[in-house]
Chimera marker file (.cmm) of the C-alpha trace (Angstrom):
<marker_set name="trace">
<marker id="1" x="18.987" y="-17.254" z="-68.651" r="1" g="1" b="0" radius="0.5"/>
<marker id="2" x="18.982" y="-15.356" z="-71.912" r="1" g="1" b="0" radius="0.5"/>
<marker id="3" x="17.477" y="-11.954" z="-72.004" r="1" g="1" b="0" radius="0.5"/>
<marker id="4" x="17.671" y="-11.339" z="-68.279" r="1" g="1" b="0" radius="0.5"/>
<marker id="5" x="20.568" y="-8.892" z="-68.378" r="1" g="1" b="0" radius="0.5"/>
<marker id="6" x="20.669" y="-6.380" z="-71.221" r="1" g="1" b="0" radius="0.5"/>
<marker id="7" x="24.313" y="-5.356" z="-70.940" r="1" g="1" b="0" radius="0.5"/>
<marker id="8" x="27.704" y="-6.204" z="-69.472" r="1" g="1" b="0" radius="0.5"/>
<marker id="9" x="27.751" y="-3.211" z="-67.092" r="1" g="1" b="0" radius="0.5"/>
<marker id="10" x="28.071" y="-3.671" z="-63.346" r="1" g="1" b="0" radius="0.5"/>
<marker id="11" x="24.742" y="-4.709" z="-61.834" r="1" g="1" b="0" radius="0.5"/>
<marker id="12" x="23.093" y="-2.822" z="-58.992" r="1" g="1" b="0" radius="0.5"/>
<marker id="13" x="22.262" y="-4.689" z="-55.760" r="1" g="1" b="0" radius="0.5"/>
<marker id="14" x="18.592" y="-4.620" z="-56.782" r="1" g="1" b="0" radius="0.5"/>
<marker id="15" x="19.403" y="-6.189" z="-60.171" r="1" g="1" b="0" radius="0.5"/>
<marker id="16" x="21.538" y="-8.935" z="-58.549" r="1" g="1" b="0" radius="0.5"/>
<marker id="17" x="18.750" y="-9.651" z="-56.058" r="1" g="1" b="0" radius="0.5"/>
<marker id="18" x="16.171" y="-9.840" z="-58.868" r="1" g="1" b="0" radius="0.5"/>
<marker id="19" x="18.372" y="-12.144" z="-60.974" r="1" g="1" b="0" radius="0.5"/>
<marker id="20" x="18.967" y="-14.368" z="-57.962" r="1" g="1" b="0" radius="0.5"/>
<marker id="21" x="15.224" y="-14.520" z="-57.288" r="1" g="1" b="0" radius="0.5"/>
<marker id="22" x="14.494" y="-15.520" z="-60.912" r="1" g="1" b="0" radius="0.5"/>
<marker id="23" x="17.248" y="-18.147" z="-60.987" r="1" g="1" b="0" radius="0.5"/>
<marker id="24" x="16.270" y="-19.827" z="-57.724" r="1" g="1" b="0" radius="0.5"/>
<marker id="25" x="12.476" y="-19.639" z="-58.296" r="1" g="1" b="0" radius="0.5"/>
<marker id="26" x="12.384" y="-23.094" z="-59.884" r="1" g="1" b="0" radius="0.5"/>
<marker id="27" x="9.005" y="-22.695" z="-61.514" r="1" g="1" b="0" radius="0.5"/>
<marker id="28" x="7.806" y="-21.754" z="-65.015" r="1" g="1" b="0" radius="0.5"/>
<marker id="29" x="6.880" y="-18.121" z="-65.425" r="1" g="1" b="0" radius="0.5"/>
<marker id="30" x="3.693" y="-17.197" z="-67.263" r="1" g="1" b="0" radius="0.5"/>
<marker id="31" x="3.709" y="-13.420" z="-66.925" r="1" g="1" b="0" radius="0.5"/>
<marker id="32" x="6.744" y="-11.355" z="-67.801" r="1" g="1" b="0" radius="0.5"/>
<marker id="33" x="7.092" y="-8.906" z="-64.901" r="1" g="1" b="0" radius="0.5"/>
<marker id="34" x="9.639" y="-6.092" z="-64.871" r="1" g="1" b="0" radius="0.5"/>
<marker id="35" x="11.274" y="-6.564" z="-61.468" r="1" g="1" b="0" radius="0.5"/>
<marker id="36" x="13.735" y="-3.693" z="-61.823" r="1" g="1" b="0" radius="0.5"/>
<marker id="37" x="14.266" y="-1.297" z="-64.710" r="1" g="1" b="0" radius="0.5"/>
<marker id="38" x="15.232" y="-3.332" z="-67.775" r="1" g="1" b="0" radius="0.5"/>
<marker id="39" x="15.076" y="-6.752" z="-66.012" r="1" g="1" b="0" radius="0.5"/>
<marker id="40" x="12.092" y="-8.948" z="-66.659" r="1" g="1" b="0" radius="0.5"/>
<marker id="41" x="11.048" y="-12.411" z="-65.555" r="1" g="1" b="0" radius="0.5"/>
<marker id="42" x="11.172" y="-14.930" z="-68.431" r="1" g="1" b="0" radius="0.5"/>
<marker id="43" x="7.407" y="-15.144" z="-68.827" r="1" g="1" b="0" radius="0.5"/>
<marker id="44" x="5.618" y="-15.744" z="-72.112" r="1" g="1" b="0" radius="0.5"/>
<marker id="45" x="3.082" y="-12.947" z="-71.696" r="1" g="1" b="0" radius="0.5"/>
<marker id="46" x="3.777" y="-9.399" z="-70.678" r="1" g="1" b="0" radius="0.5"/>
<marker id="47" x="1.431" y="-8.019" z="-68.066" r="1" g="1" b="0" radius="0.5"/>
<marker id="48" x="0.690" y="-4.951" z="-70.191" r="1" g="1" b="0" radius="0.5"/>
<marker id="49" x="-0.537" y="-7.098" z="-73.075" r="1" g="1" b="0" radius="0.5"/>
<marker id="50" x="-2.714" y="-9.137" z="-70.762" r="1" g="1" b="0" radius="0.5"/>
<marker id="51" x="-4.249" y="-5.985" z="-69.255" r="1" g="1" b="0" radius="0.5"/>
<marker id="52" x="-4.928" y="-4.600" z="-72.731" r="1" g="1" b="0" radius="0.5"/>
<marker id="53" x="-6.658" y="-7.843" z="-73.749" r="1" g="1" b="0" radius="0.5"/>
<marker id="54" x="-9.109" y="-7.506" z="-70.886" r="1" g="1" b="0" radius="0.5"/>
<marker id="55" x="-9.309" y="-3.748" z="-71.486" r="1" g="1" b="0" radius="0.5"/>
<marker id="56" x="-7.965" y="-2.945" z="-68.045" r="1" g="1" b="0" radius="0.5"/>
<marker id="57" x="-5.375" y="-0.242" z="-68.323" r="1" g="1" b="0" radius="0.5"/>
<marker id="58" x="-5.800" y="1.773" z="-65.126" r="1" g="1" b="0" radius="0.5"/>
<marker id="59" x="-5.500" y="0.125" z="-61.759" r="1" g="1" b="0" radius="0.5"/>
<marker id="60" x="-5.625" y="3.177" z="-59.471" r="1" g="1" b="0" radius="0.5"/>
<marker id="61" x="-8.281" y="2.972" z="-56.748" r="1" g="1" b="0" radius="0.5"/>
<marker id="62" x="-9.136" y="-0.658" z="-57.559" r="1" g="1" b="0" radius="0.5"/>
<marker id="63" x="-9.133" y="-3.574" z="-55.124" r="1" g="1" b="0" radius="0.5"/>
<marker id="64" x="-8.345" y="-7.138" z="-56.130" r="1" g="1" b="0" radius="0.5"/>
<marker id="65" x="-8.993" y="-10.420" z="-54.365" r="1" g="1" b="0" radius="0.5"/>
<marker id="66" x="-6.879" y="-13.113" z="-56.033" r="1" g="1" b="0" radius="0.5"/>
<marker id="67" x="-8.075" y="-16.581" z="-55.024" r="1" g="1" b="0" radius="0.5"/>
<marker id="68" x="-6.491" y="-19.839" z="-56.159" r="1" g="1" b="0" radius="0.5"/>
<marker id="69" x="-3.263" y="-18.593" z="-57.597" r="1" g="1" b="0" radius="0.5"/>
<link id1="1" id2="2" r="1" g="1" b="0" radius="0.2"/>
<link id1="2" id2="3" r="1" g="1" b="0" radius="0.2"/>
<link id1="3" id2="4" r="1" g="1" b="0" radius="0.2"/>
<link id1="4" id2="5" r="1" g="1" b="0" radius="0.2"/>
<link id1="5" id2="6" r="1" g="1" b="0" radius="0.2"/>
<link id1="6" id2="7" r="1" g="1" b="0" radius="0.2"/>
<link id1="7" id2="8" r="1" g="1" b="0" radius="0.2"/>
<link id1="8" id2="9" r="1" g="1" b="0" radius="0.2"/>
<link id1="9" id2="10" r="1" g="1" b="0" radius="0.2"/>
<link id1="10" id2="11" r="1" g="1" b="0" radius="0.2"/>
<link id1="11" id2="12" r="1" g="1" b="0" radius="0.2"/>
<link id1="12" id2="13" r="1" g="1" b="0" radius="0.2"/>
<link id1="13" id2="14" r="1" g="1" b="0" radius="0.2"/>
<link id1="14" id2="15" r="1" g="1" b="0" radius="0.2"/>
<link id1="15" id2="16" r="1" g="1" b="0" radius="0.2"/>
<link id1="16" id2="17" r="1" g="1" b="0" radius="0.2"/>
<link id1="17" id2="18" r="1" g="1" b="0" radius="0.2"/>
<link id1="18" id2="19" r="1" g="1" b="0" radius="0.2"/>
<link id1="19" id2="20" r="1" g="1" b="0" radius="0.2"/>
<link id1="20" id2="21" r="1" g="1" b="0" radius="0.2"/>
<link id1="21" id2="22" r="1" g="1" b="0" radius="0.2"/>
<link id1="22" id2="23" r="1" g="1" b="0" radius="0.2"/>
<link id1="23" id2="24" r="1" g="1" b="0" radius="0.2"/>
<link id1="24" id2="25" r="1" g="1" b="0" radius="0.2"/>
<link id1="25" id2="26" r="1" g="1" b="0" radius="0.2"/>
<link id1="26" id2="27" r="1" g="1" b="0" radius="0.2"/>
<link id1="27" id2="28" r="1" g="1" b="0" radius="0.2"/>
<link id1="28" id2="29" r="1" g="1" b="0" radius="0.2"/>
<link id1="29" id2="30" r="1" g="1" b="0" radius="0.2"/>
<link id1="30" id2="31" r="1" g="1" b="0" radius="0.2"/>
<link id1="31" id2="32" r="1" g="1" b="0" radius="0.2"/>
<link id1="32" id2="33" r="1" g="1" b="0" radius="0.2"/>
<link id1="33" id2="34" r="1" g="1" b="0" radius="0.2"/>
<link id1="34" id2="35" r="1" g="1" b="0" radius="0.2"/>
<link id1="35" id2="36" r="1" g="1" b="0" radius="0.2"/>
<link id1="36" id2="37" r="1" g="1" b="0" radius="0.2"/>
<link id1="37" id2="38" r="1" g="1" b="0" radius="0.2"/>
<link id1="38" id2="39" r="1" g="1" b="0" radius="0.2"/>
<link id1="39" id2="40" r="1" g="1" b="0" radius="0.2"/>
<link id1="40" id2="41" r="1" g="1" b="0" radius="0.2"/>
<link id1="41" id2="42" r="1" g="1" b="0" radius="0.2"/>
<link id1="42" id2="43" r="1" g="1" b="0" radius="0.2"/>
<link id1="43" id2="44" r="1" g="1" b="0" radius="0.2"/>
<link id1="44" id2="45" r="1" g="1" b="0" radius="0.2"/>
<link id1="45" id2="46" r="1" g="1" b="0" radius="0.2"/>
<link id1="46" id2="47" r="1" g="1" b="0" radius="0.2"/>
<link id1="47" id2="48" r="1" g="1" b="0" radius="0.2"/>
<link id1="48" id2="49" r="1" g="1" b="0" radius="0.2"/>
<link id1="49" id2="50" r="1" g="1" b="0" radius="0.2"/>
<link id1="50" id2="51" r="1" g="1" b="0" radius="0.2"/>
<link id1="51" id2="52" r="1" g="1" b="0" radius="0.2"/>
<link id1="52" id2="53" r="1" g="1" b="0" radius="0.2"/>
<link id1="53" id2="54" r="1" g="1" b="0" radius="0.2"/>
<link id1="54" id2="55" r="1" g="1" b="0" radius="0.2"/>
<link id1="55" id2="56" r="1" g="1" b="0" radius="0.2"/>
<link id1="56" id2="57" r="1" g="1" b="0" radius="0.2"/>
<link id1="57" id2="58" r="1" g="1" b="0" radius="0.2"/>
<link id1="58" id2="59" r="1" g="1" b="0" radius="0.2"/>
<link id1="59" id2="60" r="1" g="1" b="0" radius="0.2"/>
<link id1="60" id2="61" r="1" g="1" b="0" radius="0.2"/>
<link id1="61" id2="62" r="1" g="1" b="0" radius="0.2"/>
<link id1="62" id2="63" r="1" g="1" b="0" radius="0.2"/>
<link id1="63" id2="64" r="1" g="1" b="0" radius="0.2"/>
<link id1="64" id2="65" r="1" g="1" b="0" radius="0.2"/>
<link id1="65" id2="66" r="1" g="1" b="0" radius="0.2"/>
<link id1="66" id2="67" r="1" g="1" b="0" radius="0.2"/>
<link id1="67" id2="68" r="1" g="1" b="0" radius="0.2"/>
<link id1="68" id2="69" r="1" g="1" b="0" radius="0.2"/>
</marker_set>
């Protein structure tokens, strides 16, 4: 998948695990999450942009109930 690995350096175990997770997920990604430093899921929208659009930038001390995902 293009854009998943930013360089040809040796990957850490965490990066290999994240890449394996993305490759075997088998579903389209909507949000682009950073799983490990410099490695993002191939989503169309970055989470930061989505949070800015709804004017939610600080999540500390908040509780979320996510139903129907």
